[in-house]
C-alpha positions, 0 to 999 in steps of 0.5 A: 540278542542285542537290545538298545540297553547294550549299545551304551546310550544314556538312560534318558535316551533309552527311556524315550526309545522305550516310550516309542515301543522299540526294544531291539535295534535294527542291524544298521543301528546295532552296528553304527551306534557303538562306533558313533558313541566312540567318536569314530567317523561312520559310513553306513550303507543300508537299504531304505526303511531299516532305521538309518535316521535313529542310527545317528539321532540316538548317539547324537542326543547322547553325546550332546547331552553334555555341553551348552550351545552358543549364539549363532554357533550350532554344535551339530549339523544334519544335512538332508536333500529335501525339505520333507526329509529334514522335517522328518529328522526334526520330528525324530529328534523331538521324539527321542530327546523329550527327556533331554534339554536340547534345542534345535532349528530347522532351516528349509526353504518356504519358511521366513528367514526371520523366524529361523534367525531368531532360533539361531541367535538363541543358540541351538544344539542341533541344526537340521538344514538343506544345503541351499538354505544353510548357505543362504544363512551363512552368506547373510552373516547369521550363522557360524559353523566353526563350533560344529562337533558332529556332522551328518549327511543323510541320504548321501547318494541322493544329495550327490545326485541332486547336484549338491556336490559343490555345496557339500564341499563348501560346507565341509570346508567351513566346519572344523577339521576335528568334527565327527562325520557320519554318512548314511545312504542306501546306495554307494556309487563310486563317486560317493566313495571318492567324497567319503575318502576326502572328508571321512577319516578312517570311517567304520563302514557298516554295511548290513545289506547288499547295495541297492537291494529291496526288502524281502517283505516286499512283493514286486510285480510289473504289468506290461502295457501297450496302448492301442494308439499313441494319442490314447496312451495317457488315458489308457495308462491311467485306466490301467492304474485304476484297475490295478487299485481296484484289483487290490481291493481292501488290501490297499489301505493306502498307497504312494503312486510315483511318477517321473514327471511333475506334470504327470503327478498333477494329471494322475491325481486329478484323474483319481479324484475325478473317478472317486479316489481320494488322492493329492499330489506332492512335488517340488513346485508346490508351496511348502505349506501345502506339501506339509499339509498333504504329508500330515494328512497321509500319515494320519490316514485322512488321505488314501493316495499320495501321488508323488515325484521322486522328491518323496522317494527318499527317507520319508517314514510313513510306517503303514504304507500298504502299496507302492504303484510306479506309474512310470519305470524310473529312469535310474534303477536306484530310484526304484529301490527307494520308491518301493522302500516306502512300503514293507517298512519295519518288518511289515509286508508290502507290495510294489506294482509297476506299469511298464510301457514298451519304450521303458523296457530298457529301464526295466532291464536295468532295474532287474540287473540292479536287483539281480533278479527278475520282477514277476510279470503280472496279467493286465486286469483290463486284458488286451486293450481293444484296438478301437482303430481296426476299422479305421485302419482297414478303411485307410488301407483301402483308399490307396487301392482305389487311387491306384486304379485311376489312370494317371495322365502325364503332367501337362496333358489336357483332356482335349489331348485324350479326346483327340487320341480316342478319335481315329485319324486318317492320314492326309495326302502330302499334297494337302496344305492344312496349315497353309495360312497358319504361319501368317497368323502366328507371325501376327500373334508373335508381333502382338505379344512381343510389345506386351512384354516390353511395355507397361500395361495401359488401357486396351485401346492404346495397344494397336498404336504400340503394335504399329510402333514395334511391328517392324521388329518381326523379321518375317515381315522384313523389318527390324534393325537389320534384314540380313541374317546376323552372324551368317554372312552372305552364305546361307546353308542349304539345309536351312533353306530346305527346312523352311521350304518344307514347312511352307509346302506342308 
């Protein structure tokens, strides 16, 4: 059985490891540490929670024990994707280098430049930074990377997913070609292989597990969820989350609840606190001081539930997390592996529960395809969500029936027409003349309406004068500009005269 003393670490480092209680290295540590001590580039691929951080911190402390740092020229560089992961790596260096006189500096956002500049000016052996803050110091002329001997990229796939490819390429160009490069990640996408082929020289590839696999000590299950109504999906889903927590009972000592959106992180945390559950949010929009305080409280056991976005899914080492709840199915299947990797660490048992809505079934299939196995379907502790809108739906379905029973009359038909149609009419003889006086009043109406359209509106008493003025325009009275028919000549077709004669005689 391989022990840490068989890996070639310095006695002071072995003493610090013994103080932590570790005796047997993990597979990734046993495979990577000897190659790193030999000065080779290392490409380490292992699932989260297998001890990748110690795989590069232990050999770095051993190699950096010889030598001395110069001002503004760090000897080693560790790049991390998030502030929390960078702070965690710094804590590991403090733990394993307590018997070795090494200096370090942590360059992350949310901290003043002045304090970080003071540490760099004194000279540091280990520089731990996020890419953005590192380039800020370099552009300000406070940092030189020409003295880098060892360079580490932790969680390389996450660095590339977050859009740090241009920054990483620039940082690599600022470091010496003779540096030793260590890449560690849980997954290895094809584009990451392209980066490693560019910047790593004949690396020793250490792959201790199949890419993107979850630990066997984690039991996984998914609860299918369908809301009763779209506008109640959020509240019913949060009720389901609380029911799942209640179902676990005392076995759920603490848990991390992951959400896809930062807005949901805040809403879920407030909902849990409202119902008497101790929860705090953590995401990228919060101040660094609050994020640090929240993580410290969770690690120390003062906080039971940590509601987080994917910023907390990578690399955070909280050993005793009993449960992980996925409030949403992650959009990328690889993120699921990193989320549930927060539990079941260092050989402990863990449980991961996920809530899947109907719209997220495609993402669930992608997760199962990546895991190459089906996630166990669990029963909904709330049972079938009651359809509270059943009566409403029935009422609304009856309304169109009552409307269909109404008789719809054609557009423009008046009630008077309906009454007229209901009264039986008798045909009048052809000799009667019911509309004998109708043409003359109708002609007067036309003569009166025409000037009203042409002239502007004035007081009513002036309208008779206007009507007298334009009275000659009515052709039936024989007035107008020309009494002859325009365009017809002296000949009038016989059928026109007959039609007018029939209308007059009725």
